[in-house]
C-alpha positions as CSV (number, residue, x, y, z in Angstrom):
1,M,-100.4,-7.4,-66.5
2,R,-102.4,-10.2,-67.9
3,R,-99.3,-12.3,-68.9
4,G,-97.8,-11.8,-65.4
5,Q,-101.0,-13.0,-63.8
6,I,-101.1,-16.1,-66.0
7,S,-97.4,-16.8,-65.2
8,L,-98.1,-16.6,-61.4
9,E,-101.1,-18.9,-61.7
10,L,-99.1,-21.3,-63.8
11,M,-96.3,-21.3,-61.1
12,F,-98.9,-21.8,-58.4
13,L,-100.4,-24.8,-60.2
14,M,-96.9,-26.3,-60.8
15,M,-96.1,-26.0,-57.1
16,I,-99.3,-27.8,-56.2
17,F,-98.6,-30.5,-58.8
18,M,-95.1,-31.0,-57.4
19,L,-96.4,-31.3,-53.8
20,I,-98.9,-33.9,-54.9
21,L,-96.2,-35.8,-56.8
22,V,-93.8,-35.8,-53.8
23,Y,-96.6,-37.0,-51.5
24,S,-97.6,-39.7,-53.9
25,L,-94.0,-41.0,-54.2
26,R,-93.7,-41.1,-50.4
27,L,-97.0,-43.1,-50.3
28,V,-95.9,-45.5,-52.9
29,T,-92.5,-46.1,-51.3
30,F,-94.0,-46.3,-47.8
31,T,-91.6,-43.9,-46.2
32,S,-94.1,-41.9,-44.3
33,S,-95.8,-43.2,-41.1
34,S,-99.3,-42.7,-42.6
35,S,-98.4,-44.8,-45.6
36,Q,-97.0,-47.5,-43.3
37,D,-100.3,-47.5,-41.4
38,V,-102.2,-47.9,-44.7
39,I,-100.1,-50.9,-45.8
40,A,-100.3,-52.4,-42.3
41,L,-104.1,-52.2,-42.5
42,Q,-104.1,-53.9,-46.0
43,I,-101.8,-56.7,-44.7
44,G,-104.0,-57.1,-41.6
45,I,-107.1,-57.5,-43.8
46,E,-105.4,-60.1,-46.0
47,A,-104.0,-62.0,-42.9
48,K,-107.5,-62.0,-41.3
49,G,-109.0,-63.2,-44.6
50,F,-106.4,-66.0,-44.8
51,A,-107.2,-67.1,-41.3
52,S,-110.9,-67.0,-42.0
53,A,-110.5,-69.1,-45.2
54,I,-108.6,-71.8,-43.3
55,S,-111.1,-71.8,-40.4
56,N,-114.1,-71.8,-42.7
57,A,-112.7,-74.8,-44.6
58,I,-112.1,-76.7,-41.3
59,S,-115.6,-75.8,-40.1
60,Q,-117.1,-77.2,-43.3
61,V,-115.3,-80.5,-43.0
62,Y,-116.1,-80.8,-39.3
63,A,-119.8,-80.2,-40.0
64,Q,-119.8,-82.8,-42.8
65,G,-118.2,-85.6,-40.7
66,P,-115.6,-88.3,-41.3
67,G,-114.3,-88.6,-44.8
68,A,-115.2,-85.1,-45.8
69,K,-112.8,-83.0,-47.8
70,V,-112.8,-79.4,-48.8
71,T,-110.4,-77.4,-51.1
72,V,-110.3,-73.6,-51.0
73,N,-108.1,-71.2,-53.0
74,Y,-107.1,-67.9,-51.4
75,R,-105.3,-65.1,-53.2
76,L,-102.3,-63.4,-51.5
77,T,-100.7,-60.1,-52.4
78,Y,-99.3,-58.4,-49.3
79,L,-98.3,-61.4,-47.2
80,R,-95.9,-62.5,-50.0
81,D,-93.9,-59.2,-49.9
82,K,-91.0,-59.2,-47.4
83,E,-90.5,-55.4,-47.8
84,Y,-94.1,-54.6,-47.0
85,L,-94.1,-56.8,-43.9
86,S,-90.7,-55.4,-42.7
87,K,-91.8,-51.8,-43.1
88,A,-95.3,-52.0,-41.9
89,F,-94.6,-54.2,-38.8
90,A,-91.0,-53.4,-38.1
91,L,-89.8,-57.0,-38.6
92,N,-86.2,-57.7,-39.3
93,N,-86.7,-61.1,-40.8
94,P,-90.5,-61.5,-41.4
95,T,-92.1,-64.9,-41.2
96,I,-95.7,-66.0,-41.4
97,A,-96.6,-68.5,-38.7
98,I,-99.9,-70.4,-38.7
99,S,-101.2,-72.2,-35.6
100,Y,-104.6,-73.2,-34.1
101,L,-106.6,-72.8,-30.9
102,N,-110.4,-73.1,-31.4
103,G,-109.7,-71.3,-34.7
104,T,-106.8,-70.3,-36.9
105,Y,-104.0,-67.9,-36.0
106,V,-102.0,-66.2,-38.7
107,M,-99.1,-64.4,-37.1
108,L,-96.5,-62.0,-38.5
109,L,-93.3,-62.6,-36.6
110,N,-89.6,-62.0,-36.6
111,G,-87.8,-65.0,-38.0
112,S,-85.0,-64.5,-35.6
113,G,-84.4,-62.8,-32.3
114,T,-87.2,-62.1,-29.7
115,V,-90.6,-63.2,-30.8
116,S,-93.7,-61.6,-29.4
117,V,-97.4,-62.2,-30.3
118,N,-99.7,-59.3,-29.6
119,L,-103.4,-60.0,-29.9
120,R,-104.4,-56.3,-29.5
121,G,-103.2,-52.7,-29.4
122,P,-101.0,-50.7,-31.8
123,Y,-98.4,-53.6,-32.0
124,K,-101.0,-56.3,-33.0
125,N,-99.3,-58.8,-35.2
126,V,-101.7,-61.8,-35.0
127,F,-105.0,-62.4,-36.8
128,W,-107.5,-65.0,-35.6
129,A,-110.7,-66.6,-37.1
130,N,-113.1,-68.7,-35.1
131,S,-113.9,-72.3,-36.2
132,L,-116.6,-74.9,-35.3
133,Y,-113.8,-77.4,-34.5
134,K,-112.8,-76.6,-30.9
135,E,-109.3,-77.9,-30.4
136,D,-106.1,-76.5,-28.7
137,I,-103.1,-77.5,-30.7
138,L,-101.2,-74.3,-30.2
139,T,-98.2,-76.1,-28.6
140,N,-98.7,-79.6,-30.1
141,T,-95.5,-80.5,-32.0
142,S,-97.0,-83.8,-33.1
143,V,-99.4,-81.9,-35.3
144,F,-97.3,-79.0,-36.6
145,P,-93.9,-79.4,-38.2
146,D,-92.2,-76.3,-36.7
147,L,-91.6,-75.0,-33.1
148,I,-90.7,-71.5,-32.0
149,P,-89.5,-71.7,-28.3
150,N,-90.0,-69.1,-25.7
151,V,-92.7,-67.0,-27.5
152,N,-94.3,-64.2,-25.6
153,F,-97.9,-65.0,-26.5
154,D,-99.9,-62.0,-25.3
155,G,-98.1,-62.1,-22.0
156,N,-97.7,-65.8,-21.6
157,M,-94.5,-67.7,-22.5
158,V,-95.2,-70.7,-24.7
159,N,-93.3,-73.0,-27.0
160,L,-95.3,-72.3,-30.1
161,A,-96.1,-75.2,-32.5
162,C,-96.8,-73.9,-35.9
163,I,-96.1,-73.8,-39.6
164,K,-93.5,-71.2,-40.4
165,I,-93.5,-69.8,-44.0
166,P,-91.1,-67.2,-45.4
167,P,-93.1,-64.6,-47.5
168,S,-91.1,-65.6,-50.6
169,N,-92.5,-69.2,-50.3
170,L,-96.1,-68.1,-50.6
171,P,-97.7,-68.3,-54.1
172,K,-100.2,-65.7,-55.5
173,M,-102.9,-68.3,-55.0
174,V,-102.5,-70.7,-52.0
175,K,-104.5,-73.9,-52.0
176,I,-106.0,-74.9,-48.7
177,V,-106.9,-78.6,-48.5
178,V,-108.8,-79.8,-45.4
179,E,-109.8,-83.4,-44.8
180,W,-111.3,-85.4,-41.9
181,D,-109.2,-88.6,-42.1
182,P,-110.4,-91.0,-39.4
183,D,-107.5,-93.4,-40.2
184,N,-104.7,-91.0,-39.6
185,S,-103.6,-88.6,-36.9
186,E,-104.1,-84.9,-37.1
187,S,-101.5,-82.9,-39.2
188,W,-100.8,-79.6,-40.8
189,V,-98.3,-79.4,-43.6
190,Y,-97.3,-76.7,-46.1
191,N,-96.0,-77.9,-49.4
192,V,-93.7,-75.2,-50.8
193,T,-93.5,-76.7,-54.3
194,S,-97.2,-76.9,-54.9
195,G,-98.2,-74.0,-52.7
196,E,-100.7,-76.2,-50.8
197,L,-101.6,-76.0,-47.1
198,V,-102.8,-79.6,-46.3
199,I,-104.7,-80.0,-43.0
200,K,-105.9,-83.3,-41.7
201,I,-108.3,-83.3,-38.7
202,N,-109.4,-86.3,-36.6
203,P,-111.7,-85.1,-33.9
204,R,-111.9,-87.3,-30.8
């Protein structure tokens, strides 16, 4: 009787262990909707932090005045992973797009096909951080190197001027260099080789 009871208890414990193992594997491989929500949250936090790091550096330079220069390093984990972005945000060909309107936008977009930017709700795919430097260059192609035409930007159709970066082109540690250069026009450039985002501002 005692041995039978021990065997039943052992089988019960093994079943619980197997259930925990299966659930853990689903979580790690992000096949369940709850695990996709978790990874989407982590990506969102990192994207918001990236936008904040850029905006804070711009604010510092703007506060210091002409000739000021600031360098900031920001560590990336989730934004570098194409699979994470694809699964968590249902993107066929994920691309990170960076633009600016009174603050920095970091957007998680489809690299091909219809492009929509949702600022709120369950399909939110853009993260914004306020800056002291108030400037609208969201559609300014003389500042940004890339253009995405016909973007549904929260209900408004725009030709989005931005920097487009494939996840694989982002380093573990991205260097953000911001400078107020009164002798040159405003520009945003991402150097793939060095992993540097170089921003030059020239307030009017």
